[in-house]
Each structure stands twice: as C-alpha cells, then as structure tokens.
C-alpha positions in Angstrom: 3.7 -14.9 5.0 1.9 -12.6 7.5 1.2 -11.6 11.0 -2.1 -10.4 12.5 -2.5 -6.7 13.3 -6.2 -6.7 14.3 -9.2 -8.9 14.0 -13.0 -8.6 14.7 -16.2 -10.3 13.5 -16.1 -8.4 10.2 -12.5 -8.2 9.1 -8.9 -9.0 9.8 -6.0 -6.7 9.2 -2.7 -8.4 8.5 0.9 -7.3 8.0 1.6 -8.9 4.6 5.3 -9.8 4.3 7.2 -8.7 1.2 7.6 -11.2 -1.6 4.2 -12.7 -0.9 1.5 -12.6 -3.5 -2.1 -11.9 -2.6 -3.2 -14.1 -5.5 -2.7 -17.8 -5.6 0.5 -18.8 -7.4 1.3 -22.4 -8.5 4.8 -22.4 -6.9 3.8 -21.1 -3.4 1.1 -21.5 -0.8 -1.8 -19.2 -1.2 -2.1 -16.3 1.3 -5.8 -16.0 1.8 -6.5 -19.7 2.7 -3.5 -19.5 5.1 -5.0 -16.4 6.9 -8.5 -18.1 7.0 -7.0 -21.2 8.6 -4.9 -19.3 11.1 -7.9 -17.2 12.4 -10.3 -20.2 12.2 -12.8 -19.0 9.6 -14.0 -20.7 6.4 -12.9 -18.0 4.1 -11.5 -14.4 3.9 -12.3 -12.0 1.1 -9.8 -9.8 -0.7 -11.2 -6.2 -0.9 -8.0 -4.5 -2.1 -4.5 -5.6 -3.2 -0.9 -5.0 -2.5 1.9 -5.8 -5.0 4.0 -8.8 -4.3 7.0 -6.7 -3.4 5.0 -4.5 -1.0 4.7 -5.3 2.7 2.3 -3.9 5.2 -1.3 -3.4 6.0 -3.8 -5.5 4.1 -7.5 -5.5 5.0 -9.4 -8.8 4.5 -13.2 -9.3 5.1 -14.4 -12.3 6.9 -17.9 -12.5 5.4 -19.4 -11.7 2.0 -21.5 -8.9 3.6 -18.4 -7.3 5.1 -16.6 -7.7 1.8 -19.4 -5.8 0.0 -19.3 -3.0 2.6 -15.6 -2.6 2.5 -15.3 -3.0 -1.3 -17.9 -0.2 -1.6 -15.8 2.1 0.6 -12.7 1.4 -1.5 -14.7 2.1 -4.7 -15.9 5.4 -3.3 -12.4 6.3 -2.0 -13.6 6.5 1.6 -10.7 4.3 2.8 -7.5 6.3 3.3 -4.1 4.7 2.8 -0.5 5.9 3.0 2.8 4.2 2.2 6.5 4.5 3.0 9.0 4.2 0.1 12.7 4.5 -0.3 14.8 5.4 -3.4 18.5 5.7 -4.0 17.9 8.6 -6.4 16.9 12.2 -5.5 13.5 13.2 -6.8 13.0 16.2 -9.1 10.9 17.7 -6.4 10.9 16.9 -2.7 7.1 17.1 -2.2 3.9 17.7 -4.1 1.1 16.0 -6.1 1.8 13.7 -9.0 -1.2 13.5 -11.4 -1.5 11.8 -14.8 -3.1 8.9 -16.7 -1.3 5.6 -16.6 -0.7 3.7 -19.8 0.7 0.2 -20.3 4.4 0.0 -21.1 6.7 -3.0 -21.8 7.1 -6.2 -19.7 3.8 -5.6 -17.8 5.0 -2.2 -16.6 3.1 1.0 -16.6 4.1 4.6 -17.3 2.7 8.0 -16.3 1.2 10.0 -19.2 0.8 13.7 -19.7 -3.0 13.3 -20.2 -5.4 13.5 -17.3 -8.6 11.9 -18.6 -8.8 9.4 -15.7 -5.6 10.2 -13.8 -3.8 8.6 -10.9 -3.3 11.0 -8.1 -0.5 10.6 -5.5 0.6 13.2 -2.9 4.0 12.8 -1.3 6.5 14.4 1.1 10.1 13.3 1.5 13.2 13.6 3.7 16.8 12.5 3.5 17.0 8.7 4.0 20.8 8.4 4.8 23.6 7.5 2.4 22.2 9.6 -0.4 18.8 7.9 -0.3 15.4 9.6 -0.2 12.6 8.5 2.2 9.0 9.1 1.0 5.6 9.2 2.7 3.0 8.8 0.0 -0.7 9.0 -0.1 -2.5 7.7 -3.1 -6.0 9.2 -3.8 -6.7 6.6 -6.5 -6.0 2.9 -6.7 -4.3 2.2 -9.9 -2.0 -0.8 -10.5 1.6 0.0 -9.5 0.5 3.6 -8.8 3.2 4.7 -6.3 6.0 2.8 -8.1 5.1 4.6 -11.3 4.7 7.9 -9.6 8.1 7.7 -8.0 9.7 6.6 -11.3 8.1 9.6 -13.0 10.0 12.1 -10.7 13.3 10.3 -11.1 13.2 8.2 -8.0 12.5 4.5 -8.8 12.2 2.5 -5.6 15.1 0.5 -4.3 14.5 -3.2 -5.1 12.0 -2.5 -7.8 13.7 -3.9 -10.9 10.6 -3.5 -13.0 11.0 0.3 -12.8 14.8 0.6 -12.7 15.4 0.6 -9.0 18.6 -0.7 -7.5 18.9 -4.3 -6.5 18.3 -4.9 -2.8 17.1 -7.4 -0.2 13.5 -6.4 -0.9 11.3 -3.9 -2.8 11.2 -0.8 -0.6 7.4 0.0 -0.5 5.4 -0.5 2.6 1.7 0.0 3.3 2.1 2.1 6.4 -1.3 3.6 7.2 -5.0 2.6 6.8 -8.1 4.3 8.1 -11.8 4.4 7.5 -15.2 4.9 9.1 -18.0 2.5 8.5 -21.0 0.6 9.8 -21.7 -3.1 9.0 -25.4 -2.9 10.0 -28.0 -0.2 9.7 -28.9 -0.4 13.4 -25.2 0.0 14.5 -23.3 3.3 14.9 -20.5 4.0 12.5 -17.1 3.2 13.9 -13.7 4.7 13.0 -10.8 2.3 12.4 -7.2 3.6 12.1 -3.9 1.6 11.8 -0.3 2.6 11.5 2.4 0.0 11.1 6.1 0.7 10.6 8.0 -1.8 8.4 9.7 -4.7 10.1 11.5 -6.2 7.1 14.4 -4.6 5.2 18.0 -3.7 6.0 17.8 -0.2 4.4 14.8 1.4 6.0 15.8 4.6 7.9 14.5 5.5 11.3 10.9 6.7 11.1 10.7 10.4 12.0 8.5 11.2 15.0 6.3 13.6 13.0 5.5 10.7 10.6 4.0 8.6 13.3 0.6 10.4 12.7 0.8 10.6 8.9 -2.8 11.8 8.4 -1.9 15.1 10.0 1.0 15.6 7.5 -0.3 14.4 4.2 -4.0 15.1 3.7 
C-alpha cells in the first residue's frame, strides 16, 4: 500500500500507492494503522488527503501536537504541493491559471463554475507526453476535493484512468503527488526547519520520462 520516503519524531512521509484509500474501507486493510504498525508507533494522524486513484507523497503526523501544527499549515496554505498528471487529450491552453468555484455534479463528481466566490486555484504547465498525450505539472493553491481532476477536465483534458471525469481507461489513474515542501517548528524553543520532497511516480505504464527541468518544480511553477 505504501513505502516510506522520510520519517522523524514528528511526522512520516509515505509514497501512497495508487488504488489505496486514505480512509478505512470495509473491503480492504486500512492505510493509517498499517503505516503506524510498520514504523512502530501507536497511531499516525491524517493532516491532508489524496484521492484513491492518486499516488505519491502523503504527510502523516505521529503525534496529536504535530498533527495540530501541520493541519494549521495546511489550513493557512503554507504547505506547497505539486502534482504530475497525464491526459490523452490536448488542453485548450498549454499553461496558465485555472480559477473558479466548484459545485457538485452527478455521481459524486464536481464541476468548475464560472463564479469565483470561493474559488479553486490551480496553476499548470504542460509538454507533449508522447503518442498524442499531454504531460502536466500542476500546483494547486487551494485544497478542494478533486481539484486537479476537475481543473484538467475544464480545459478539455480529463486524466487518463479517471473514469469519473471522462478519462480513458488505463492501468491506473494518472495523477501523482510529486512535490511537497514547507517550513515549520514543532516547539517554540526550536528553530524553524525547511522540509522539501520530490518523488517521481513509480507505478504506471504510460508515464513519460520526467524532463530534467521539472526535477526542481518550485522554480518552474510558483
């Protein structure tokens, strides 16, 4: 279900595999207890989420205090994230900022609205992904449910493997939590420390080669 990327006394960063839910499901083992057992702690705390189809970097706190600190950083948007995505359809624009409110649609889906009262904001760049596909590097500035999936759908590029939003069938949903960075302190008498993680996808037959310039995504998509 996962592999360990980094661990310290406050949190653990895992590579969540695609097809694994971060919430307990009746028909499969629960992820969080499995991580806790693997690293030898009583409990880990969920401070943000990844969709079941999404692989990649997931940050879990190892104490209630650390969970409070990290949840506060997410709430104040001080934790930066970026994602890789792949579509079989060309977007209406190759890069830019997608902004709009998100409203509920059918079958538990969401749609991007023209209004901007409390909008989702997603910046992206893209390159050719081989065989007519488009390879995206996305940075969400907000944390809405299905945000990137809906954003890509709104520009005519539903993600491969994302049947909820009209993507082509594939071996997996092609969305990967690629980058995560933040600066924080867990005690007032400690200096703030910067943490930064970049993790290319390891699962999926269709991922194109990662361009060298995307290896430092924060320099490209700020």
